[in-house]
C-alpha positions in Angstrom: 0.1 -0.3 0.0 0.8 3.5 -0.7 0.5 7.1 1.8 -1.2 9.5 0.7 -1.0 12.8 2.7 -3.6 15.0 1.8 -3.8 18.5 3.1 -7.2 20.9 2.2 -6.8 24.8 3.2 -10.2 26.6 2.2 -11.0 30.4 3.3 -14.7 32.0 3.5 -16.2 34.8 4.0 -19.4 33.8 6.3 -21.5 35.3 8.2 -21.3 36.8 11.3 -23.6 34.9 13.6 -21.8 31.2 12.4 -19.8 29.9 15.3 -17.7 27.3 16.1 -18.9 23.7 18.0 -18.1 20.8 18.9 -19.0 17.5 18.9 -19.5 15.3 21.7 -16.2 13.2 20.0 -14.9 17.1 20.0 -14.6 17.5 16.3 -15.2 20.8 15.3 -18.0 21.5 13.3 -19.9 25.1 12.7 -23.6 26.3 13.8 -24.7 27.9 10.9 -28.2 29.2 12.5 -31.9 27.6 12.1 -30.5 24.8 13.7 -29.1 23.5 11.4 -24.4 22.7 10.9 -21.7 22.4 8.5 -19.0 19.8 8.3 -16.5 20.8 6.0 -14.7 17.7 5.7 -13.8 16.4 2.5 -16.2 14.3 0.3 -15.3 11.6 -2.2 -16.5 12.8 -5.7 -16.4 10.1 -8.1 -17.0 9.9 -12.3 -16.0 7.6 -15.3 -14.0 10.4 -17.2 -11.6 12.9 -15.6 -12.4 15.8 -17.6 -16.4 14.9 -17.0 -18.9 15.7 -14.4 -17.8 14.2 -10.9 -20.5 13.2 -9.0 -20.9 11.8 -4.7 -23.2 9.0 -6.7 -21.7 5.7 -5.7 -22.9 3.2 -3.1 -22.2 3.1 0.4 -19.8 0.1 0.4 -17.7 1.9 -1.7 -17.8 5.2 0.2 -17.2 2.9 3.6 -14.1 1.6 2.0 -13.1 5.2 1.2 -13.7 6.1 4.6 -11.8 3.5 6.1 -8.1 4.2 4.6 -8.5 7.3 6.4 -5.3 6.7 9.5 -6.6 10.3 10.4 -8.1 13.7 9.9 -7.1 17.2 11.1 -9.4 19.6 10.4 -9.5 23.2 12.2 -11.7 26.1 12.3 -10.8 29.4 12.9 -13.5 32.5 12.8 -11.8 36.2 13.1 -13.1 39.1 12.0 -12.1 41.1 9.7 
């Protein structure tokens, strides 16, 4: 097996009402209002053509196989005023 290291860095401008909260497992998520939460973890996308349309339309077995390959994940949220 090979090891893949994937680093994702994203900057977004979000409403002032959004706040960082933690799940019971200690995972940072965003509370985005109206009783809704957002987790920005990467979601696998697949395509039959590298230049075609990418989709998350796959079965749970495939998703679980991909997620089982993840040995660690480090996502942090930092909300700052402009």
